[in-house]
C-alpha positions as a printed Julia matrix, in Angstrom:
93×3 Matrix{Float64}:
 -0.19  -0.18    0.02
  1.47   3.32   -1.16
  1.83   6.05    1.99
  0.64   9.53    1.18
  3.63  11.9     0.97
  3.75  15.35    2.72
  2.84  18.09    0.11
  5.42  18.24   -2.53
  7.48  20.84   -4.12
  4.9   20.88   -7.12
  1.99  21.8    -4.84
  3.89  24.37   -3.33
  4.61  26.1    -7.22
  0.98  25.69   -7.99
 -0.03  27.38   -5.06
  2.15  30.11   -5.42
  1.45  30.61   -9.22
 -2.41  30.83   -8.15
 -1.76  33.28   -5.22
  0.37  35.14   -8.24
 -3.0   35.28  -10.39
 -5.2   36.27   -7.58
 -3.72  39.15   -6.15
 -1.7   41.71   -8.39
  1.42  43.52   -7.38
  3.15  46.26   -9.77
  7.01  44.97  -10.06
  9.63  47.53  -11.88
 12.1   45.14  -13.74
 14.92  46.86  -16.05
 14.85  44.57  -19.26
 17.55  45.05  -22.2
 16.84  46.45  -25.56
 16.89  42.89  -27.09
 13.84  41.58  -24.46
 11.81  44.86  -25.0
 12.16  44.42  -28.88
 11.14  40.74  -28.3
  8.23  42.12  -26.68
  7.15  44.66  -29.39
  7.77  41.8   -31.79
  5.04  39.66  -29.46
  2.48  42.46  -29.27
  3.04  43.45  -33.03
  2.26  39.61  -34.0
 -0.84  39.91  -31.64
  0.27  37.3   -29.34
 -0.04  40.07  -26.23
 -1.97  42.99  -25.85
  0.48  45.44  -24.31
  4.19  44.85  -22.6
  2.33  44.19  -19.14
  0.46  41.36  -20.78
  3.47  39.81  -22.49
  5.54  40.04  -19.38
  2.77  38.69  -17.22
  2.14  35.77  -20.04
  6.08  35.18  -19.47
  6.14  34.82  -16.0
  2.84  32.52  -15.88
  4.45  30.3   -18.5
  8.02  30.19  -16.13
  5.87  29.32  -13.58
  3.94  26.79  -15.13
  7.06  25.2   -16.28
  8.84  24.9   -13.37
  5.95  23.53  -11.74
  5.89  20.61  -14.55
  9.68  20.3   -14.22
  8.99  19.65  -10.41
  6.49  16.81  -10.59
  8.73  15.28  -13.79
 11.63  15.16  -10.84
  9.42  13.88   -8.2
  8.17  10.95  -10.6
 11.82   9.96  -11.12
 12.31   9.28   -7.52
 12.33   5.93   -6.01
  8.8    4.74   -4.21
  9.38   2.68   -0.82
  6.62   0.59    0.09
  5.93  -1.24    3.48
  6.51  -0.44    6.88
  8.6    2.7     7.41
 10.34   1.06   10.58
 11.16  -2.07    8.45
 12.79   0.05    5.92
 14.89   2.22    8.32
 16.53  -0.77    9.9
 17.18  -2.1     6.37
 19.16   1.37    5.95
 21.02   1.0     9.28
 22.61  -1.95    8.06
């Protein structure tokens, strides 16, 4: 029987993402000319309404990507089954 795990880093990232969406704050970030040109291109292509929208979408995508990466890393970790006391005894040998 698989035992329940404590809240994972992925769940924390997802909660952080939803907190970000539900409450807005203003952040001033210096950007290079290349990044500004890239943002302007996104606006011209109709992929973002304005600079704020483009940056907000980029941060949202980054947070989503990080949450997915965290889940994928967690899936690669070994899963332990059985009595935890017995498993600990095996590790001490």
